[in-house]
N, C-alpha and C positions, 0 to 999 in steps of 0.2 A: 320557785318558779320565776319570780321577778328577777332574781339574780342571774338565772340562766339566760333569760331574754336580754338582760343588760350585756352579758358577756358576748352573746351571739351578735348583738348590735355593734359592740365595740370591734369585734373581729371583722364584721362586714365593712365597717367604716375604714378600718386599717387596710383591708384588701382593696377597697376603692381608692384610697390614697396612694397605695403602692402602684396600682394600675395606672393612675393618672401621672404619677412620677415617671414610670417606665415610658409611657407614651410621650411625655415631654422630652425625656432624655433621648429617645429614639428620633423624634422629630428634629432635635438639635444636632444629631450626629449625621454629618454630611456624607460619611463613608459607610453608612449602615448597609449591610449586605444580607441577602437571604442565602440559606443553605442550598447548595446545588443538588439537584436530583438527576442522577445519571444512571438509571437502573439498567440501561442497555449493557453497560460494562459488567454488571454483575452476572449476566447470563451469557456472556461471550465465551469464546474458547480460551481466553486469557493468553493471547499472544503477548510478546514482549512490549509491543506498542500499547496494547490495551492495559496491561499491568501498570505501565508507566503513567498512562492517563488516569487510571483509577487511583494511583498513589497521589497524584496531584489533586484530584477531587477530594480525597479523604483529608489530605493535609490542609487544603483550603477550608473545608468544612470544620476541621478542628480549630483553626484560627478564628473562624466566625463564631463558633460556640464559645470560645474563650472570651471573645468580645461581648457576646450576650451575657455571659456570667459577670463580666465587669460592670455592665449596665445594671444588672439586677442588684449586685452588691452595692452600687452607688445609690440606687433607689432605696434599698433597705436602710443604708446608713443615713441618708437624708431624712427618711421617715423617723428613725430613732432619734435623730437630733431634734426634729420638730417636736416629738413627744417630750423629750427632755426639756426643751425650752418651755413648752406649755406647762409641764409640772412645776418648773421653777416659778412661773408667773402666778401659780395658784397657791404657793406655799404661804402660810401665815407667819409673819415675822414679828 
């Protein structure tokens, strides 16, 4: 039971670290964008103009999601590096 509580605590700490890293990276990103919501295009009659606009929205959102993924990967990498450094500091030599 104690081991399970320890693991749960470790996971909660890691999640908090990742959350803090993500917030820091987002705050440092001057070009951070939010995903566009344009549901009116989804219910339209799909004229050529509407289709072109919807394509632009989808492409822009795809680029934004790729940026989000890069930020998450960076946070996970930084967290893993911090764990690695901490483990090295605690090794008995």
